[in-house]
SEVOGU-125465 format. One record per residue (C-alpha): residue number from 1; x, y, z. Coordinates in nm, 4 decimals. Example, Ala and Ser with C-alpha at 12.3 -4.5 7.8 and 13.67 -1.06 7.14 Angstrom:
pos->1&u->1.2300&v->-0.4500&w->0.7800
pos->2&u->1.3670&v->-0.1060&w->0.7140
! end
This chain:
pos->1&u->1.6803&v->-3.7425&w->-2.7688
pos->2&u->1.6465&v->-3.8847&w->-2.4284
pos->3&u->1.3982&v->-4.1464&w->-2.2983
pos->4&u->1.0377&v->-4.0310&w->-2.3121
pos->5&u->0.8140&v->-4.1253&w->-2.0287
pos->6&u->0.4393&v->-4.1080&w->-2.0554
pos->7&u->0.2323&v->-4.0302&w->-1.7043
pos->8&u->-0.1515&v->-4.0802&w->-1.7567
pos->9&u->-0.4075&v->-3.9141&w->-1.5368
pos->10&u->-0.6219&v->-4.0578&w->-1.2760
pos->11&u->-0.8415&v->-4.3780&w->-1.2901
pos->12&u->-0.6680&v->-4.5456&w->-1.5907
pos->13&u->-0.6640&v->-4.8945&w->-1.5954
pos->14&u->-0.4957&v->-4.9646&w->-1.9170
pos->15&u->-0.2230&v->-4.8278&w->-2.1358
pos->16&u->-0.4440&v->-4.7868&w->-2.4256
pos->17&u->-0.5298&v->-4.4462&w->-2.2662
pos->18&u->-0.2320&v->-4.3162&w->-2.4677
pos->19&u->-0.3977&v->-4.4467&w->-2.7876
pos->20&u->-0.1483&v->-4.4484&w->-3.0732
pos->21&u->0.0012&v->-4.0992&w->-2.9594
pos->22&u->0.3410&v->-4.2691&w->-2.8523
pos->23&u->0.3853&v->-4.4300&w->-3.1711
pos->24&u->0.2836&v->-4.1104&w->-3.3977
pos->25&u->0.5310&v->-3.9243&w->-3.1966
pos->26&u->0.8280&v->-4.1798&w->-3.2672
pos->27&u->0.7240&v->-4.2038&w->-3.6231
pos->28&u->0.7462&v->-3.8175&w->-3.6668
pos->29&u->1.0472&v->-3.7974&w->-3.4829
pos->30&u->1.2146&v->-4.0633&w->-3.6758
pos->31&u->1.1194&v->-3.8616&w->-3.9958
pos->32&u->1.3053&v->-3.5677&w->-3.8414
pos->33&u->1.6019&v->-3.7672&w->-3.7725
pos->34&u->1.5644&v->-3.8044&w->-3.4092
pos->35&u->1.5938&v->-4.1348&w->-3.2087
pos->36&u->1.2799&v->-4.1577&w->-2.9746
pos->37&u->1.2500&v->-4.4338&w->-2.7058
pos->38&u->0.9046&v->-4.4673&w->-2.5554
pos->39&u->0.8626&v->-4.6034&w->-2.1790
pos->40&u->0.5349&v->-4.6474&w->-2.0159
pos->41&u->0.5124&v->-4.5436&w->-1.6423
pos->42&u->0.1759&v->-4.7300&w->-1.5177
pos->43&u->0.0605&v->-4.5166&w->-1.2238
pos->44&u->-0.3077&v->-4.6676&w->-1.2071
pos->45&u->-0.2144&v->-4.9441&w->-0.9707
pos->46&u->-0.0963&v->-4.6798&w->-0.7133
pos->47&u->-0.4087&v->-4.4708&w->-0.7466
pos->48&u->-0.7029&v->-4.6152&w->-0.8359
pos->49&u->-0.9885&v->-4.7138&w->-0.6055
pos->50&u->-0.7971&v->-4.6444&w->-0.2933
pos->51&u->-0.9240&v->-4.3459&w->-0.0837
pos->52&u->-0.6100&v->-4.3433&w->0.1321
pos->53&u->-0.3574&v->-4.2756&w->-0.1389
pos->54&u->-0.2447&v->-3.8960&w->-0.1504
pos->55&u->-0.0334&v->-3.6908&w->-0.3913
pos->56&u->0.2667&v->-3.7503&w->-0.1940
pos->57&u->0.2446&v->-4.1138&w->-0.2315
pos->58&u->0.2092&v->-4.1227&w->-0.5980
pos->59&u->0.5163&v->-3.8821&w->-0.6220
pos->60&u->0.7162&v->-4.1498&w->-0.4077
pos->61&u->0.5854&v->-4.4114&w->-0.6195
pos->62&u->0.6796&v->-4.2317&w->-0.9298
pos->63&u->1.0327&v->-4.1756&w->-0.8059
pos->64&u->1.0489&v->-4.5406&w->-0.7436
pos->65&u->0.9558&v->-4.6464&w->-1.1031
pos->66&u->1.2026&v->-4.3922&w->-1.2348
pos->67&u->1.4668&v->-4.5367&w->-1.0511
pos->68&u->1.3939&v->-4.8724&w->-1.2303
pos->69&u->1.4657&v->-4.7094&w->-1.5812
pos->70&u->1.7777&v->-4.7484&w->-1.7766
pos->71&u->1.8822&v->-4.3823&w->-1.8307
pos->72&u->2.2143&v->-4.4042&w->-1.9853
pos->73&u->2.2574&v->-4.0162&w->-1.9663
pos->74&u->2.0785&v->-3.9649&w->-1.6538
pos->75&u->1.8030&v->-3.7702&w->-1.8229
pos->76&u->1.4352&v->-3.8235&w->-1.9440
pos->77&u->1.1528&v->-3.6239&w->-2.1108
pos->78&u->0.8063&v->-3.6502&w->-1.9948
pos->79&u->0.4476&v->-3.6072&w->-2.1422
pos->80&u->0.1568&v->-3.6149&w->-1.9145
pos->81&u->-0.2175&v->-3.5960&w->-1.9136
pos->82&u->-0.4430&v->-3.4441&w->-1.6740
pos->83&u->-0.3408&v->-3.4983&w->-1.3134
pos->84&u->-0.0091&v->-3.6463&w->-1.4261
pos->85&u->0.1136&v->-3.2782&w->-1.4872
pos->86&u->0.0628&v->-3.1866&w->-1.1178
pos->87&u->0.2376&v->-3.5235&w->-1.0060
pos->88&u->0.5378&v->-3.4398&w->-1.2098
pos->89&u->0.5504&v->-3.0898&w->-1.0926
pos->90&u->0.5321&v->-3.2138&w->-0.7329
pos->91&u->0.8300&v->-3.4512&w->-0.8167
pos->92&u->1.0445&v->-3.1935&w->-0.9298
pos->93&u->0.9690&v->-2.9866&w->-0.6155
pos->94&u->1.0295&v->-3.2819&w->-0.4008
pos->95&u->1.3494&v->-3.3708&w->-0.5706
pos->96&u->1.4764&v->-3.0062&w->-0.5254
pos->97&u->1.3893&v->-2.9721&w->-0.1562
pos->98&u->1.4777&v->-3.3413&w->-0.0624
pos->99&u->1.7624&v->-3.4466&w->-0.2916
pos->100&u->1.8890&v->-3.7358&w->-0.0779
pos->101&u->1.5594&v->-3.8902&w->-0.0704
pos->102&u->1.4697&v->-3.8880&w->-0.4457
pos->103&u->1.6289&v->-4.0086&w->-0.7442
pos->104&u->1.9193&v->-3.7843&w->-0.9176
pos->105&u->1.7700&v->-3.7905&w->-1.2645
pos->106&u->1.7384&v->-3.4664&w->-1.4621
pos->107&u->1.3971&v->-3.3991&w->-1.6243
pos->108&u->1.4751&v->-3.1974&w->-1.9408
pos->109&u->1.1317&v->-3.1487&w->-2.1126
pos->110&u->0.7924&v->-3.1838&w->-1.9264
pos->111&u->0.4985&v->-3.1510&w->-2.1886
pos->112&u->0.1755&v->-3.1418&w->-1.9894
pos->113&u->-0.1326&v->-3.1839&w->-2.1685
pos->114&u->-0.4462&v->-3.0464&w->-1.9968
pos->115&u->-0.2878&v->-3.0271&w->-1.6487
pos->116&u->-0.5285&v->-2.9159&w->-1.3459
pos->117&u->-0.2528&v->-2.7250&w->-1.1714
pos->118&u->-0.5315&v->-2.5427&w->-0.9864
pos->119&u->-0.7499&v->-2.8158&w->-0.9912
pos->120&u->-1.0906&v->-2.8806&w->-1.1673
pos->121&u->-1.4496&v->-2.7503&w->-1.1068
pos->122&u->-1.5747&v->-3.0978&w->-1.1204
pos->123&u->-1.3892&v->-3.2144&w->-0.8113
pos->124&u->-1.6273&v->-3.0400&w->-0.5638
pos->125&u->-1.9083&v->-3.2641&w->-0.7029
pos->126&u->-1.7707&v->-3.5706&w->-0.5055
pos->127&u->-1.6710&v->-3.8977&w->-0.6089
pos->128&u->-1.9892&v->-4.0711&w->-0.6520
pos->129&u->-2.0830&v->-3.8195&w->-0.9248
pos->130&u->-1.7434&v->-3.7560&w->-1.0811
pos->131&u->-1.7194&v->-4.1343&w->-1.1254
pos->132&u->-2.0071&v->-4.1432&w->-1.3778
pos->133&u->-1.8517&v->-3.8467&w->-1.6041
pos->134&u->-1.7398&v->-4.0416&w->-1.9020
pos->135&u->-1.5342&v->-3.7352&w->-2.0205
pos->136&u->-1.2929&v->-3.7567&w->-1.7237
pos->137&u->-1.3045&v->-4.1013&w->-1.5574
pos->138&u->-1.4097&v->-4.3454&w->-1.8031
pos->139&u->-1.6353&v->-4.5075&w->-1.5586
pos->140&u->-1.3627&v->-4.5740&w->-1.2988
pos->141&u->-1.3887&v->-4.3823&w->-0.9537
pos->142&u->-1.0978&v->-4.1953&w->-0.8306
pos->143&u->-0.9801&v->-4.2040&w->-0.4612
pos->144&u->-1.1172&v->-3.9263&w->-0.2303
pos->145&u->-0.7819&v->-3.7784&w->-0.1408
pos->146&u->-0.6846&v->-3.7183&w->-0.4950
pos->147&u->-1.0355&v->-3.5535&w->-0.5464
pos->148&u->-0.9465&v->-3.3450&w->-0.2341
pos->149&u->-0.6388&v->-3.2281&w->-0.3997
pos->150&u->-0.8140&v->-3.1378&w->-0.7149
pos->151&u->-1.0777&v->-2.9110&w->-0.5625
pos->152&u->-1.0304&v->-2.5520&w->-0.6674
pos->153&u->-0.8590&v->-2.3736&w->-0.3782
pos->154&u->-0.7583&v->-2.6936&w->-0.1954
pos->155&u->-0.4421&v->-2.6193&w->0.0484
pos->156&u->-0.2299&v->-2.8663&w->-0.1447
pos->157&u->-0.2827&v->-2.7536&w->-0.4959
pos->158&u->-0.2355&v->-2.3922&w->-0.3672
pos->159&u->0.0729&v->-2.4555&w->-0.1807
pos->160&u->0.2185&v->-2.6204&w->-0.4879
pos->161&u->0.1112&v->-2.3362&w->-0.7050
pos->162&u->0.2732&v->-2.0839&w->-0.4386
pos->163&u->0.5897&v->-2.2883&w->-0.4462
pos->164&u->0.5932&v->-2.2426&w->-0.8394
pos->165&u->0.5193&v->-1.8656&w->-0.8299
pos->166&u->0.7782&v->-1.7886&w->-0.5504
pos->167&u->1.0245&v->-2.0652&w->-0.6511
pos->168&u->1.3246&v->-2.0669&w->-0.8493
pos->169&u->1.2872&v->-2.0828&w->-1.2579
pos->170&u->1.3356&v->-2.4367&w->-1.3667
pos->171&u->1.4251&v->-2.3138&w->-1.7149
pos->172&u->1.7278&v->-2.1608&w->-1.5393
pos->173&u->1.8532&v->-2.5028&w->-1.4677
pos->174&u->1.7844&v->-2.6848&w->-1.7960
pos->175&u->1.4349&v->-2.8106&w->-1.7137
pos->176&u->1.1519&v->-2.6676&w->-1.9541
pos->177&u->0.7870&v->-2.6776&w->-1.8592
pos->178&u->0.5085&v->-2.6660&w->-2.1320
pos->179&u->0.1240&v->-2.6571&w->-2.0875
pos->180&u->-0.0800&v->-2.7508&w->-2.3663
pos->181&u->-0.4598&v->-2.7835&w->-2.3406
pos->182&u->-0.7645&v->-2.7887&w->-2.5431
pos->183&u->-0.9765&v->-2.4794&w->-2.5696
pos->184&u->-1.3227&v->-2.6249&w->-2.5731
pos->185&u->-1.5408&v->-2.9006&w->-2.4338
pos->186&u->-1.6402&v->-3.2023&w->-2.6469
pos->187&u->-1.9956&v->-3.1196&w->-2.6766
pos->188&u->-2.1166&v->-3.4828&w->-2.7070
pos->189&u->-1.9791&v->-3.5536&w->-2.3495
pos->190&u->-2.2040&v->-3.2698&w->-2.2083
pos->191&u->-2.3879&v->-3.4039&w->-1.8990
pos->192&u->-2.7172&v->-3.2271&w->-1.8638
pos->193&u->-2.6983&v->-3.2498&w->-1.4704
pos->194&u->-2.3596&v->-3.1116&w->-1.4546
pos->195&u->-2.3155&v->-2.7934&w->-1.6661
pos->196&u->-1.9331&v->-2.7768&w->-1.6016
pos->197&u->-1.8711&v->-3.0521&w->-1.8690
pos->198&u->-1.9843&v->-2.8044&w->-2.1209
pos->199&u->-1.8597&v->-2.5025&w->-1.9737
pos->200&u->-1.6784&v->-2.2333&w->-2.2032
pos->201&u->-1.3244&v->-2.1354&w->-2.0909
pos->202&u->-1.2637&v->-2.5045&w->-2.0197
pos->203&u->-1.1879&v->-2.8193&w->-2.1890
pos->204&u->-1.4779&v->-2.9951&w->-2.0539
pos->205&u->-1.2903&v->-3.1176&w->-1.7340
pos->206&u->-1.0164&v->-2.8577&w->-1.6836
pos->207&u->-1.0458&v->-2.4903&w->-1.6990
pos->208&u->-0.8049&v->-2.3233&w->-1.9241
pos->209&u->-0.6585&v->-2.0979&w->-1.6588
pos->210&u->-0.6171&v->-2.3876&w->-1.4320
pos->211&u->-0.3983&v->-2.5437&w->-1.6683
pos->212&u->-0.1681&v->-2.2437&w->-1.7070
pos->213&u->0.1525&v->-2.1839&w->-1.4635
pos->214&u->0.1947&v->-1.8610&w->-1.5598
pos->215&u->-0.0023&v->-1.7397&w->-1.2325
pos->216&u->0.0257&v->-1.4619&w->-1.0242
pos->217&u->-0.0049&v->-1.4287&w->-0.6183
pos->218&u->-0.1515&v->-1.0909&w->-0.5111
pos->219&u->-0.1383&v->-0.9885&w->-0.1614
pos->220&u->-0.3759&v->-0.7188&w->-0.0022
pos->221&u->-0.2512&v->-0.6184&w->0.3399
pos->222&u->-0.4191&v->-0.3694&w->0.5681
pos->223&u->-0.1941&v->-0.0785&w->0.6269
pos->224&u->-0.1494&v->-0.0394&w->0.9909
pos->225&u->-0.4818&v->0.0590&w->1.1387
pos->226&u->-0.6218&v->0.2353&w->0.8527
pos->227&u->-0.8871&v->0.1074&w->0.6061
pos->228&u->-0.6633&v->0.0901&w->0.3130
pos->229&u->-0.5184&v->-0.2412&w->0.1505
pos->230&u->-0.1964&v->-0.2329&w->0.0019
pos->231&u->-0.1351&v->-0.4486&w->-0.2946
pos->232&u->0.1826&v->-0.6606&w->-0.4000
pos->233&u->0.1842&v->-0.8737&w->-0.7001
pos->234&u->0.4193&v->-1.1670&w->-0.7588
pos->235&u->0.4270&v->-1.3533&w->-1.0939
pos->236&u->0.5412&v->-1.7061&w->-1.1553
pos->237&u->0.8634&v->-1.7545&w->-1.3815
pos->238&u->0.7477&v->-1.7829&w->-1.7554
pos->239&u->0.6601&v->-2.1194&w->-1.8743
pos->240&u->0.5296&v->-2.2028&w->-2.2174
pos->241&u->0.1472&v->-2.2203&w->-2.2424
pos->242&u->-0.0518&v->-2.3081&w->-2.5823
pos->243&u->-0.4100&v->-2.3290&w->-2.6509
pos->244&u->-0.4796&v->-2.6219&w->-2.8854
pos->245&u->-0.7698&v->-2.5163&w->-3.0962
pos->246&u->-1.0597&v->-2.7446&w->-3.1351
pos->247&u->-0.9396&v->-2.9795&w->-2.8726
pos->248&u->-1.1060&v->-3.1237&w->-2.5767
pos->249&u->-0.9849&v->-3.2812&w->-2.2383
pos->250&u->-1.0597&v->-3.6432&w->-2.3780
pos->251&u->-1.2644&v->-3.8313&w->-2.6170
pos->252&u->-1.1651&v->-4.0392&w->-2.9364
pos->253&u->-1.2329&v->-3.7600&w->-3.1840
pos->254&u->-1.1130&v->-3.4451&w->-2.9855
pos->255&u->-0.9131&v->-3.5603&w->-2.6820
pos->256&u->-0.5682&v->-3.4061&w->-2.6601
pos->257&u->-0.4431&v->-3.7382&w->-2.6049
pos->258&u->-0.6840&v->-4.0067&w->-2.6716
pos->259&u->-0.8275&v->-3.9205&w->-3.0128
pos->260&u->-0.7624&v->-4.1673&w->-3.2962
pos->261&u->-0.5917&v->-4.1014&w->-3.4943
pos->262&u->-0.3972&v->-3.8787&w->-3.2774
pos->263&u->-0.4480&v->-3.4926&w->-3.3479
pos->264&u->-0.1845&v->-3.3412&w->-3.5699
pos->265&u->-0.2502&v->-3.0251&w->-3.3463
pos->266&u->-0.1192&v->-3.2085&w->-3.0490
pos->267&u->0.1708&v->-3.4148&w->-3.2160
pos->268&u->0.2935&v->-3.0669&w->-3.3752
pos->269&u->0.2871&v->-2.8892&w->-3.0565
pos->270&u->0.4543&v->-3.1585&w->-2.8414
pos->271&u->0.7394&v->-3.1922&w->-3.1090
pos->272&u->0.8086&v->-2.8309&w->-3.1051
pos->273&u->0.8376&v->-2.8529&w->-2.7106
pos->274&u->1.0759&v->-3.1380&w->-2.7332
pos->275&u->1.2982&v->-2.9645&w->-3.0056
pos->276&u->1.3887&v->-2.6912&w->-2.7336
pos->277&u->1.7398&v->-2.7097&w->-2.6524
pos->278&u->1.8459&v->-2.3899&w->-2.4877
pos->279&u->1.7163&v->-2.0935&w->-2.3051
pos->280&u->1.7063&v->-1.8789&w->-2.6124
pos->281&u->1.4885&v->-2.1501&w->-2.7878
pos->282&u->1.2580&v->-2.1822&w->-2.4890
pos->283&u->1.1942&v->-1.8247&w->-2.4783
pos->284&u->1.1371&v->-1.8149&w->-2.8476
pos->285&u->0.8837&v->-2.0784&w->-2.8230
pos->286&u->0.7194&v->-1.9137&w->-2.5401
pos->287&u->0.6707&v->-1.6058&w->-2.7730
pos->288&u->0.5480&v->-1.7992&w->-3.0602
pos->289&u->0.2839&v->-1.9812&w->-2.8246
pos->290&u->0.1547&v->-1.6221&w->-2.7014
pos->291&u->0.1313&v->-1.4846&w->-3.0618
pos->292&u->-0.0543&v->-1.8072&w->-3.1717
pos->293&u->-0.2821&v->-1.7718&w->-2.8548
pos->294&u->-0.3614&v->-1.4082&w->-2.9247
pos->295&u->-0.4771&v->-1.5050&w->-3.2629
pos->296&u->-0.7031&v->-1.7781&w->-3.1403
pos->297&u->-0.8408&v->-1.5134&w->-2.8984
pos->298&u->-0.9378&v->-1.2958&w->-3.1830
pos->299&u->-1.1116&v->-1.6045&w->-3.3797
pos->300&u->-1.2999&v->-1.7034&w->-3.0724
pos->301&u->-1.6461&v->-1.7809&w->-3.1985
pos->302&u->-1.7598&v->-2.1489&w->-3.2155
pos->303&u->-2.0679&v->-2.2452&w->-3.4036
pos->304&u->-2.2225&v->-2.5463&w->-3.2588
pos->305&u->-2.4534&v->-2.7130&w->-3.5161
pos->306&u->-2.7655&v->-2.8768&w->-3.3612
pos->307&u->-3.0355&v->-3.0886&w->-3.5371
pos->308&u->-3.2482&v->-2.7870&w->-3.6552
pos->309&u->-3.0619&v->-2.4808&w->-3.5547
pos->310&u->-2.7175&v->-2.3721&w->-3.4342
pos->311&u->-2.5970&v->-2.2330&w->-3.1185
pos->312&u->-2.2860&v->-1.9839&w->-3.0770
pos->313&u->-2.0152&v->-1.9921&w->-2.8089
pos->314&u->-1.7883&v->-1.7119&w->-2.7431
pos->315&u->-1.4415&v->-1.8290&w->-2.6095
pos->316&u->-1.3494&v->-1.5204&w->-2.4094
pos->317&u->-1.0203&v->-1.5673&w->-2.2273
pos->318&u->-1.1042&v->-1.6120&w->-1.8573
pos->319&u->-0.9283&v->-1.5860&w->-1.5336
pos->320&u->-0.9322&v->-1.8083&w->-1.2382
pos->321&u->-0.9374&v->-1.6010&w->-0.9005
pos->322&u->-0.8618&v->-1.7899&w->-0.5901
pos->323&u->-0.9247&v->-1.5686&w->-0.2881
pos->324&u->-0.8347&v->-1.6509&w->0.0737
pos->325&u->-0.9431&v->-1.4174&w->0.3814
pos->326&u->-0.7659&v->-1.4065&w->0.6825
pos->327&u->-0.5982&v->-1.1775&w->0.9467
pos->328&u->-0.2522&v->-1.1043&w->1.0155
pos->329&u->-0.2498&v->-1.3674&w->1.3266
pos->330&u->-0.3562&v->-1.6343&w->1.0449
pos->331&u->-0.7114&v->-1.6873&w->1.1605
pos->332&u->-0.9515&v->-1.7338&w->0.8577
pos->333&u->-1.2367&v->-1.4752&w->0.8236
pos->334&u->-1.5199&v->-1.7256&w->0.7604
pos->335&u->-1.8045&v->-1.4939&w->0.7632
pos->336&u->-1.6395&v->-1.1721&w->0.6189
pos->337&u->-1.8024&v->-1.0413&w->0.2865
pos->338&u->-1.5670&v->-1.0219&w->-0.0135
pos->339&u->-1.6883&v->-0.7648&w->-0.2608
pos->340&u->-1.5229&v->-0.6669&w->-0.6154
pos->341&u->-1.5743&v->-0.2879&w->-0.7137
pos->342&u->-1.5460&v->-0.1175&w->-1.0260
pos->343&u->-1.4961&v->0.2379&w->-1.1473
pos->344&u->-1.4084&v->0.5718&w->-0.9848
pos->345&u->-1.6785&v->0.5288&w->-0.7125
pos->346&u->-1.5551&v->0.1708&w->-0.6397
pos->347&u->-1.8951&v->0.0360&w->-0.6493
pos->348&u->-1.9973&v->-0.3192&w->-0.6873
pos->349&u->-2.3043&v->-0.2014&w->-0.9091
pos->350&u->-2.0566&v->-0.0807&w->-1.1707
pos->351&u->-1.8893&v->-0.4388&w->-1.2437
pos->352&u->-1.9516&v->-0.5479&w->-1.6042
pos->353&u->-2.2645&v->-0.7562&w->-1.6514
pos->354&u->-2.1818&v->-1.1454&w->-1.6724
pos->355&u->-1.8219&v->-1.0791&w->-1.5439
pos->356&u->-1.8378&v->-1.4060&w->-1.3160
pos->357&u->-1.9691&v->-1.7300&w->-1.4458
pos->358&u->-1.9068&v->-1.9488&w->-1.1275
pos->359&u->-1.8192&v->-1.9298&w->-0.7729
pos->360&u->-1.7070&v->-2.2231&w->-0.5680
pos->361&u->-1.6339&v->-2.2085&w->-0.1839
pos->362&u->-1.3798&v->-2.4430&w->-0.0793
pos->363&u->-1.5173&v->-2.7445&w->0.1445
pos->364&u->-1.1824&v->-2.8044&w->0.3275
pos->365&u->-1.0086&v->-2.4602&w->0.3570
pos->366&u->-1.2233&v->-2.2039&w->0.5393
pos->367&u->-1.2768&v->-1.8593&w->0.3814
pos->368&u->-1.1322&v->-1.9772&w->0.0369
pos->369&u->-1.3555&v->-1.9160&w->-0.2627
pos->370&u->-1.2670&v->-1.9702&w->-0.6327
pos->371&u->-1.4382&v->-1.7161&w->-0.8969
pos->372&u->-1.4280&v->-1.7804&w->-1.2721
pos->373&u->-1.4031&v->-1.4388&w->-1.4430
pos->374&u->-1.4597&v->-1.3354&w->-1.8013
pos->375&u->-1.1206&v->-1.1536&w->-1.8452
pos->376&u->-1.2380&v->-1.0000&w->-2.1712
pos->377&u->-1.5416&v->-0.8435&w->-1.9886
pos->378&u->-1.2976&v->-0.7018&w->-1.7304
pos->379&u->-1.0479&v->-0.5652&w->-1.9715
pos->380&u->-1.2925&v->-0.4336&w->-2.2320
pos->381&u->-1.3527&v->-0.6030&w->-2.5804
pos->382&u->-1.4118&v->-0.5081&w->-2.9321
pos->383&u->-1.7434&v->-0.6062&w->-3.1119
pos->384&u->-1.7704&v->-0.9787&w->-3.1785
pos->385&u->-1.8824&v->-1.0608&w->-3.5276
pos->386&u->-2.1644&v->-1.2910&w->-3.5817
pos->387&u->-2.0461&v->-1.5578&w->-3.8230
pos->388&u->-2.3808&v->-1.6678&w->-3.9334
pos->389&u->-2.4865&v->-1.3061&w->-4.0540
pos->390&u->-2.2355&v->-1.1160&w->-4.2623
pos->391&u->-2.1945&v->-0.7727&w->-4.0954
pos->392&u->-2.3663&v->-0.8906&w->-3.8036
pos->393&u->-2.2724&v->-0.8637&w->-3.4310
pos->394&u->-2.3017&v->-1.1292&w->-3.1846
pos->395&u->-2.1939&v->-0.8918&w->-2.8942
pos->396&u->-2.1096&v->-0.5087&w->-2.9005
pos->397&u->-1.8051&v->-0.3552&w->-2.7842
pos->398&u->-1.7646&v->-0.3837&w->-2.4154
pos->399&u->-1.6007&v->-0.1051&w->-2.2184
pos->400&u->-1.3716&v->-0.1525&w->-1.9382
pos->401&u->-1.4746&v->-0.0598&w->-1.5890
pos->402&u->-1.1609&v->0.0105&w->-1.4473
pos->403&u->-1.0181&v->0.0558&w->-1.1887
pos->404&u->-1.1269&v->-0.2735&w->-1.0224
pos->405&u->-1.0889&v->-0.3142&w->-0.6365
pos->406&u->-1.1782&v->-0.5025&w->-0.3440
pos->407&u->-1.3731&v->-0.4285&w->-0.0374
pos->408&u->-1.3934&v->-0.6464&w->0.2772
pos->409&u->-1.6878&v->-0.6166&w->0.5291
pos->410&u->-1.5851&v->-0.8207&w->0.8531
pos->411&u->-1.8829&v->-0.9995&w->1.0437
pos->412&u->-1.7690&v->-0.8286&w->1.3850
pos->413&u->-1.6626&v->-0.4620&w->1.3848
pos->414&u->-1.7410&v->-0.4058&w->1.7504
pos->415&u->-1.6689&v->-0.7302&w->1.9355
pos->416&u->-1.3449&v->-0.8149&w->2.1860
pos->417&u->-1.1810&v->-0.9197&w->1.8719
pos->418&u->-1.2685&v->-0.7375&w->1.5892
pos->419&u->-1.1819&v->-0.6206&w->1.2124
pos->420&u->-1.2608&v->-0.2967&w->1.0218
pos->421&u->-1.3955&v->-0.2600&w->0.6847
pos->422&u->-1.1084&v->-0.2170&w->0.4466
pos->423&u->-1.0704&v->-0.1532&w->0.0874
pos->424&u->-0.8062&v->-0.1241&w->-0.2028
pos->425&u->-0.6570&v->0.1963&w->-0.2743
pos->426&u->-0.8031&v->0.4034&w->-0.5431
pos->427&u->-0.4640&v->0.3871&w->-0.7471
pos->428&u->-0.4482&v->0.0255&w->-0.7265
pos->429&u->-0.6362&v->-0.1722&w->-0.9888
pos->430&u->-0.6984&v->-0.5738&w->-0.9454
pos->431&u->-0.6990&v->-0.5904&w->-1.3295
pos->432&u->-0.3158&v->-0.5714&w->-1.2897
pos->433&u->-0.3225&v->-0.8811&w->-1.0943
pos->434&u->-0.5324&v->-1.0751&w->-1.3494
pos->435&u->-0.4175&v->-1.2260&w->-1.6694
pos->436&u->-0.5996&v->-1.3825&w->-1.9906
pos->437&u->-0.6103&v->-1.7712&w->-1.9360
pos->438&u->-0.4368&v->-1.7289&w->-1.6023
pos->439&u->-0.5092&v->-1.7862&w->-1.2260
pos->440&u->-0.4506&v->-1.5604&w->-0.9508
pos->441&u->-0.4101&v->-1.6456&w->-0.5949
pos->442&u->-0.5543&v->-1.3285&w->-0.3825
pos->443&u->-0.4679&v->-1.3264&w->-0.0150
pos->444&u->-0.6537&v->-1.0495&w->0.1719
pos->445&u->-0.5104&v->-1.0039&w->0.5259
pos->446&u->-0.6764&v->-0.7864&w->0.7754
pos->447&u->-0.5374&v->-0.6469&w->1.0966
pos->448&u->-0.6722&v->-0.8455&w->1.3933
pos->449&u->-0.7844&v->-0.5969&w->1.6489
pos->450&u->-0.7975&v->-0.6955&w->2.0264
pos->451&u->-0.9767&v->-0.4756&w->2.2580
pos->452&u->-0.8533&v->-0.4147&w->2.6157
pos->453&u->-1.1362&v->-0.5785&w->2.7481
pos->454&u->-1.0043&v->-0.9408&w->2.6730
pos->455&u->-0.7561&v->-0.8863&w->2.9644
pos->456&u->-0.7784&v->-0.6140&w->3.2597
pos->457&u->-0.6238&v->-0.6015&w->3.5762
pos->458&u->-0.8031&v->-0.4525&w->3.8778
pos->459&u->-0.7336&v->-0.3446&w->4.2564
pos->460&u->-1.0798&v->-0.3842&w->4.3518
pos->461&u->-1.0898&v->-0.6736&w->4.5861
pos->462&u->-1.4766&v->-0.7023&w->4.6031
pos->463&u->-1.6484&v->-0.9634&w->4.3738
pos->464&u->-1.7279&v->-0.8202&w->4.0204
pos->465&u->-1.9207&v->-0.9778&w->3.7553
pos->466&u->-1.7199&v->-0.9379&w->3.4150
pos->467&u->-1.9411&v->-1.1863&w->3.2236
pos->468&u->-2.0260&v->-0.8979&w->3.0080
pos->469&u->-1.6979&v->-0.7204&w->2.9615
pos->470&u->-1.6754&v->-0.3629&w->2.8170
pos->471&u->-1.4439&v->-0.3846&w->2.4941
pos->472&u->-1.2804&v->-0.0635&w->2.5616
pos->473&u->-0.9847&v->0.0562&w->2.3144
pos->474&u->-0.7908&v->-0.1639&w->2.0891
pos->475&u->-0.4444&v->-0.2926&w->2.2151
pos->476&u->-0.1789&v->-0.1022&w->2.0261
! end
């Protein structure tokens, strides 16, 4: 086995953040007859406290650190936690796109624990608030530029995700990616001011769907001058994704990395990843993880014991939908209304109750909004039994409300520059663009209509006031 490099998340000031996980992995690997060298890469000195540091800066520093390693065979394996995952993915892309500037080292296994590939809902709260959340930053505030990257729908995170979706398959070149994430928050870290720390469908910091690189890019393009939006869907190359039942983002009891002693669930999953040695074994592990995730989704009720009572949580699979509204000239449609619709009448009133649990507008990218959707309610679900009452039902069967669609209502349909109301075709179904525990980037592109009143020529040589122009017909 090649050298193993650990990359921690942001705002870590001590390698104790790894706990005894490196040693536990080395011990287990030795028992299995493998030789495992553990090397630490200290990233905290590059990112902590400095608002000027960007993701690109960290990638360059990471590459510099790798050049200093002694790698006899020129390869290494990497285990990351939290934002260390996007750093490693960004390094892979930089190495591919600018090979003369980055080290010619081959990364074989990239095992990412709780990676926020599509950001974290916490990032939008701002540095002063996030710095006090023990579950994420352990009391040390991060740089603002990193929080900017981590905001849902940030231009940087979306660009990196689209590169993954439309880029080459790393597995075809002998680099295998694994995304492992806890499936619930650690309830003792719940912050009553910020409900995101106890949000179902997340590990308390990162939403499960945001940790999964099996993402989709759906583009809805207006068909000429009609009101119909044509749908195209692209899917990322398949990568291994596993839910780690009962684990959270951090914490010494349930953390995917920091728990003491290290979770056997985490150790077993990592070693299964590091054992992959061929395209066939990678595909087999992807299949196995998929089967295990499906079993977890069928056993999805958590009972939280309180002092005098108990509370149940239904861990439905959820989807992250990042939608961006623009026209075919690249202008964001800031004031347009984005509506989801359901059923044969394409009505917003027919959407399943409780289908959306959160909605965040990007603070930096105009007309970009992220929605957190309950995939189980969208797709339809069987009755959920109540573990506290034999034969009881916690939630009755939920019917699907397909087909799902999109309708866009522009703010200006009569001005010199205008757009018209547009909607998806009746035979298209947005559910086809969503996946359980997955993220979809949805781009809606409307035709920009320019009225002839924007520019006219006249042979009237008398002075004419055109401060109130007549729109006229659209330019074809």
